[in-house]
C-alpha beads as a LAMMPS data file, in Angstrom:
LAMMPS data file: protein, C-alpha beads

229 atoms
228 bonds

1 atom types
1 bond types

-500.0 500.0 xlo xhi
-500.0 500.0 ylo yhi
-500.0 500.0 zlo zhi

Masses

1 110.0

Atoms # bond

1 1 1 264.831 370.296 -226.882
2 1 1 265.171 373.413 -229.172
3 1 1 266.748 373.543 -232.774
4 1 1 270.081 374.991 -231.484
5 1 1 270.373 372.064 -228.962
6 1 1 269.611 369.638 -231.690
7 1 1 272.367 371.036 -233.968
8 1 1 274.891 371.015 -231.181
9 1 1 273.997 367.501 -230.253
10 1 1 274.123 366.222 -233.825
11 1 1 277.595 367.962 -234.322
12 1 1 279.179 366.403 -231.210
13 1 1 277.734 362.937 -232.080
14 1 1 279.244 363.197 -235.481
15 1 1 282.567 364.258 -234.111
16 1 1 282.377 361.250 -231.528
17 1 1 281.808 358.912 -234.479
18 1 1 285.290 359.667 -235.875
19 1 1 286.503 356.001 -236.351
20 1 1 286.360 354.298 -239.678
21 1 1 284.365 351.408 -238.317
22 1 1 281.921 352.533 -235.640
23 1 1 280.887 349.066 -234.501
24 1 1 284.358 347.505 -234.029
25 1 1 287.206 348.156 -231.639
26 1 1 289.850 350.453 -233.249
27 1 1 293.212 351.819 -232.260
28 1 1 291.573 354.483 -230.042
29 1 1 289.433 352.029 -227.946
30 1 1 291.480 348.943 -227.501
31 1 1 291.528 348.185 -223.868
32 1 1 291.890 345.032 -221.688
33 1 1 290.908 346.455 -218.422
34 1 1 288.518 344.531 -216.040
35 1 1 286.230 347.616 -215.597
36 1 1 284.606 350.102 -217.847
37 1 1 286.846 352.941 -218.956
38 1 1 285.627 356.506 -219.359
39 1 1 287.715 358.549 -221.744
40 1 1 287.306 362.217 -220.732
41 1 1 288.365 364.875 -223.309
42 1 1 288.731 368.420 -222.135
43 1 1 289.011 371.166 -224.792
44 1 1 290.983 374.256 -223.769
45 1 1 291.465 377.659 -225.402
46 1 1 295.050 378.657 -225.736
47 1 1 297.440 381.404 -224.402
48 1 1 299.852 382.398 -227.177
49 1 1 301.927 385.045 -225.224
50 1 1 304.808 382.775 -224.427
51 1 1 307.257 380.730 -226.517
52 1 1 304.684 377.949 -227.116
53 1 1 300.914 377.541 -226.810
54 1 1 299.668 376.981 -223.232
55 1 1 296.329 375.715 -222.102
56 1 1 293.967 378.456 -220.879
57 1 1 290.211 378.179 -220.259
58 1 1 288.236 374.951 -220.529
59 1 1 285.596 375.272 -223.388
60 1 1 284.174 371.853 -223.634
61 1 1 284.150 368.531 -221.704
62 1 1 282.927 365.307 -223.329
63 1 1 283.669 361.593 -222.884
64 1 1 283.332 358.157 -224.319
65 1 1 282.661 355.124 -222.068
66 1 1 283.911 351.779 -223.253
67 1 1 283.608 348.263 -221.817
68 1 1 286.449 345.916 -220.920
69 1 1 286.678 344.694 -224.615
70 1 1 286.907 348.161 -225.901
71 1 1 283.311 348.478 -227.286
72 1 1 281.737 352.014 -227.028
73 1 1 278.750 351.843 -224.800
74 1 1 278.038 355.544 -223.982
75 1 1 278.916 359.125 -224.859
76 1 1 278.614 361.921 -222.437
77 1 1 278.561 365.752 -222.725
78 1 1 279.346 367.816 -219.600
79 1 1 278.658 371.269 -218.445
80 1 1 281.709 373.175 -217.468
81 1 1 281.093 372.552 -213.755
82 1 1 281.465 368.895 -214.257
83 1 1 277.797 367.920 -214.076
84 1 1 276.293 365.800 -217.055
85 1 1 274.462 367.884 -219.688
86 1 1 273.251 364.951 -221.775
87 1 1 274.292 361.447 -222.677
88 1 1 273.934 358.800 -225.401
89 1 1 273.912 355.135 -224.879
90 1 1 274.626 352.831 -227.843
91 1 1 272.690 349.945 -229.118
92 1 1 274.180 346.891 -230.945
93 1 1 272.809 344.001 -232.856
94 1 1 273.701 340.238 -232.410
95 1 1 276.767 340.786 -234.641
96 1 1 278.065 343.564 -232.374
97 1 1 277.266 346.205 -235.152
98 1 1 276.403 349.625 -233.623
99 1 1 272.753 350.149 -234.962
100 1 1 271.561 353.118 -232.904
101 1 1 271.684 355.147 -229.673
102 1 1 269.323 356.645 -227.045
103 1 1 269.679 360.303 -226.010
104 1 1 269.081 361.200 -222.296
105 1 1 268.788 364.705 -220.765
106 1 1 270.671 365.530 -217.590
107 1 1 267.916 364.354 -215.395
108 1 1 268.069 360.877 -216.992
109 1 1 264.948 361.324 -219.055
110 1 1 265.205 359.874 -222.541
111 1 1 263.778 362.158 -225.217
112 1 1 265.277 360.893 -228.511
113 1 1 266.480 357.709 -230.164
114 1 1 268.708 357.301 -233.140
115 1 1 268.433 354.655 -235.924
116 1 1 271.604 353.890 -238.011
117 1 1 271.876 352.372 -241.466
118 1 1 275.121 350.607 -241.979
119 1 1 277.215 349.437 -245.104
120 1 1 278.672 346.112 -245.707
121 1 1 281.686 347.029 -243.481
122 1 1 279.429 347.858 -240.549
123 1 1 280.007 351.573 -240.989
124 1 1 277.273 354.097 -240.201
125 1 1 276.050 355.711 -243.508
126 1 1 272.956 357.308 -242.306
127 1 1 271.028 358.109 -239.172
128 1 1 267.551 359.218 -238.150
129 1 1 266.740 361.128 -234.891
130 1 1 263.225 360.462 -233.630
131 1 1 261.119 361.546 -230.658
132 1 1 261.008 358.718 -228.124
133 1 1 257.275 359.420 -227.404
134 1 1 255.788 360.026 -230.877
135 1 1 258.423 358.388 -233.115
136 1 1 258.308 361.756 -235.102
137 1 1 261.444 362.395 -237.264
138 1 1 263.339 365.305 -235.819
139 1 1 266.362 365.419 -238.119
140 1 1 268.573 363.089 -240.097
141 1 1 272.037 362.774 -241.627
142 1 1 274.337 360.738 -243.778
143 1 1 277.995 359.816 -244.340
144 1 1 280.072 358.912 -247.280
145 1 1 283.571 357.169 -247.115
146 1 1 286.382 357.618 -249.709
147 1 1 289.815 356.251 -250.181
148 1 1 289.277 353.009 -248.157
149 1 1 287.875 354.955 -245.173
150 1 1 290.698 357.610 -244.980
151 1 1 288.127 360.257 -245.818
152 1 1 284.624 360.516 -244.249
153 1 1 282.133 363.126 -245.186
154 1 1 279.152 363.962 -242.982
155 1 1 276.148 365.723 -244.163
156 1 1 272.757 364.955 -245.485
157 1 1 270.781 364.219 -248.748
158 1 1 268.519 367.174 -249.933
159 1 1 265.108 366.862 -251.477
160 1 1 266.544 366.103 -254.947
161 1 1 268.799 363.310 -253.607
162 1 1 272.003 365.292 -253.736
163 1 1 274.444 364.615 -250.922
164 1 1 275.433 367.923 -249.132
165 1 1 278.281 367.719 -246.517
166 1 1 279.707 370.232 -244.126
167 1 1 282.299 368.191 -242.377
168 1 1 285.095 366.061 -243.958
169 1 1 287.301 364.040 -241.658
170 1 1 290.726 362.645 -242.518
171 1 1 292.396 359.544 -241.115
172 1 1 295.730 357.843 -241.236
173 1 1 296.526 354.282 -242.038
174 1 1 295.713 353.237 -238.460
175 1 1 292.401 354.960 -238.362
176 1 1 293.516 357.849 -236.116
177 1 1 292.012 361.158 -237.032
178 1 1 294.539 363.637 -238.363
179 1 1 292.359 366.576 -239.370
180 1 1 288.956 367.747 -240.561
181 1 1 287.477 370.444 -242.735
182 1 1 284.335 372.458 -241.997
183 1 1 282.448 373.665 -245.046
184 1 1 280.018 376.590 -244.866
185 1 1 277.271 375.464 -247.220
186 1 1 276.001 378.960 -247.872
187 1 1 279.249 380.574 -248.933
188 1 1 281.179 377.437 -249.949
189 1 1 284.115 378.538 -247.772
190 1 1 286.306 375.784 -246.339
191 1 1 287.922 375.903 -242.906
192 1 1 290.590 373.206 -242.470
193 1 1 291.924 372.083 -239.181
194 1 1 294.599 369.507 -238.385
195 1 1 295.593 367.621 -235.243
196 1 1 299.127 367.605 -233.845
197 1 1 299.535 364.892 -231.293
198 1 1 301.993 366.002 -228.571
199 1 1 301.716 363.517 -225.656
200 1 1 300.920 359.809 -225.272
201 1 1 300.535 357.492 -222.300
202 1 1 302.457 354.332 -221.472
203 1 1 299.894 352.398 -223.684
204 1 1 300.644 354.665 -226.636
205 1 1 297.203 356.397 -226.487
206 1 1 297.260 360.117 -227.080
207 1 1 296.562 362.200 -224.040
208 1 1 297.118 365.638 -225.462
209 1 1 296.817 367.098 -229.035
210 1 1 296.634 370.541 -230.564
211 1 1 294.084 371.721 -233.105
212 1 1 295.844 373.813 -235.669
213 1 1 294.238 376.313 -238.023
214 1 1 296.267 378.256 -240.581
215 1 1 299.410 377.042 -238.895
216 1 1 298.254 378.506 -235.543
217 1 1 297.323 376.409 -232.553
218 1 1 293.564 377.313 -231.762
219 1 1 292.889 374.817 -228.970
220 1 1 294.316 372.073 -227.009
221 1 1 292.552 368.742 -226.147
222 1 1 293.585 366.667 -223.176
223 1 1 292.415 363.132 -222.492
224 1 1 292.119 361.147 -219.318
225 1 1 291.428 357.430 -218.944
226 1 1 289.349 356.631 -215.798
227 1 1 288.191 353.327 -214.536
228 1 1 284.471 353.365 -213.538
229 1 1 282.102 350.809 -212.297

Bonds

1 1 1 2
2 1 2 3
3 1 3 4
4 1 4 5
5 1 5 6
6 1 6 7
7 1 7 8
8 1 8 9
9 1 9 10
10 1 10 11
11 1 11 12
12 1 12 13
13 1 13 14
14 1 14 15
15 1 15 16
16 1 16 17
17 1 17 18
18 1 18 19
19 1 19 20
20 1 20 21
21 1 21 22
22 1 22 23
23 1 23 24
24 1 24 25
25 1 25 26
26 1 26 27
27 1 27 28
28 1 28 29
29 1 29 30
30 1 30 31
31 1 31 32
32 1 32 33
33 1 33 34
34 1 34 35
35 1 35 36
36 1 36 37
37 1 37 38
38 1 38 39
39 1 39 40
40 1 40 41
41 1 41 42
42 1 42 43
43 1 43 44
44 1 44 45
45 1 45 46
46 1 46 47
47 1 47 48
48 1 48 49
49 1 49 50
50 1 50 51
51 1 51 52
52 1 52 53
53 1 53 54
54 1 54 55
55 1 55 56
56 1 56 57
57 1 57 58
58 1 58 59
59 1 59 60
60 1 60 61
61 1 61 62
62 1 62 63
63 1 63 64
64 1 64 65
65 1 65 66
66 1 66 67
67 1 67 68
68 1 68 69
69 1 69 70
70 1 70 71
71 1 71 72
72 1 72 73
73 1 73 74
74 1 74 75
75 1 75 76
76 1 76 77
77 1 77 78
78 1 78 79
79 1 79 80
80 1 80 81
81 1 81 82
82 1 82 83
83 1 83 84
84 1 84 85
85 1 85 86
86 1 86 87
87 1 87 88
88 1 88 89
89 1 89 90
90 1 90 91
91 1 91 92
92 1 92 93
93 1 93 94
94 1 94 95
95 1 95 96
96 1 96 97
97 1 97 98
98 1 98 99
99 1 99 100
100 1 100 101
101 1 101 102
102 1 102 103
103 1 103 104
104 1 104 105
105 1 105 106
106 1 106 107
107 1 107 108
108 1 108 109
109 1 109 110
110 1 110 111
111 1 111 112
112 1 112 113
113 1 113 114
114 1 114 115
115 1 115 116
116 1 116 117
117 1 117 118
118 1 118 119
119 1 119 120
120 1 120 121
121 1 121 122
122 1 122 123
123 1 123 124
124 1 124 125
125 1 125 126
126 1 126 127
127 1 127 128
128 1 128 129
129 1 129 130
130 1 130 131
131 1 131 132
132 1 132 133
133 1 133 134
134 1 134 135
135 1 135 136
136 1 136 137
137 1 137 138
138 1 138 139
139 1 139 140
140 1 140 141
141 1 141 142
142 1 142 143
143 1 143 144
144 1 144 145
145 1 145 146
146 1 146 147
147 1 147 148
148 1 148 149
149 1 149 150
150 1 150 151
151 1 151 152
152 1 152 153
153 1 153 154
154 1 154 155
155 1 155 156
156 1 156 157
157 1 157 158
158 1 158 159
159 1 159 160
160 1 160 161
161 1 161 162
162 1 162 163
163 1 163 164
164 1 164 165
165 1 165 166
166 1 166 167
167 1 167 168
168 1 168 169
169 1 169 170
170 1 170 171
171 1 171 172
172 1 172 173
173 1 173 174
174 1 174 175
175 1 175 176
176 1 176 177
177 1 177 178
178 1 178 179
179 1 179 180
180 1 180 181
181 1 181 182
182 1 182 183
183 1 183 184
184 1 184 185
185 1 185 186
186 1 186 187
187 1 187 188
188 1 188 189
189 1 189 190
190 1 190 191
191 1 191 192
192 1 192 193
193 1 193 194
194 1 194 195
195 1 195 196
196 1 196 197
197 1 197 198
198 1 198 199
199 1 199 200
200 1 200 201
201 1 201 202
202 1 202 203
203 1 203 204
204 1 204 205
205 1 205 206
206 1 206 207
207 1 207 208
208 1 208 209
209 1 209 210
210 1 210 211
211 1 211 212
212 1 212 213
213 1 213 214
214 1 214 215
215 1 215 216
216 1 216 217
217 1 217 218
218 1 218 219
219 1 219 220
220 1 220 221
221 1 221 222
222 1 222 223
223 1 223 224
224 1 224 225
225 1 225 226
226 1 226 227
227 1 227 228
228 1 228 229
């Protein structure tokens, strides 16, 4: 796995961990189905030529797998042809706190594992990615929570112990993500985005949302809930 792949994996994992309490069922994962559910999210570029933004080309496909109780058990990242590029499987302790994950390549070979540090509320505040064969530290990261979890900042601690963050996520009262800010650590420039939820299913789960930057729709995300064995 090269450095670019590691960075992409870390960013996608951080985005996937967008709930306030990563070890408990939240409003996005409450399900009472008899089988596992795969929540597939497809990200589209947009065509702005008409009166309203329309979905254009698929840019990314990823998913979250939950069990019948709503617990997150896996995260999958797909190639655009629908084949699995890589996946993570989550680990829990006896109290159902999410304490780590295992990274698998497309061929099913595990190459990396993640260890989490949790706060008193069971939220992930730090992680370490290690080589599965040598236990060598590959990279690490940290998170901070503000305003009762309505803000989460993802980044790392530098050599002097200073927390540096390049993503800030915002949540509403129900824990639903409403926007995020990317911060360029070199220039200090901030690039805010917000989510505009446009469609919901009959269980009041969102199935389509727009990602808005500078009051313009930059991409559209569509979710599908699928029962799997």
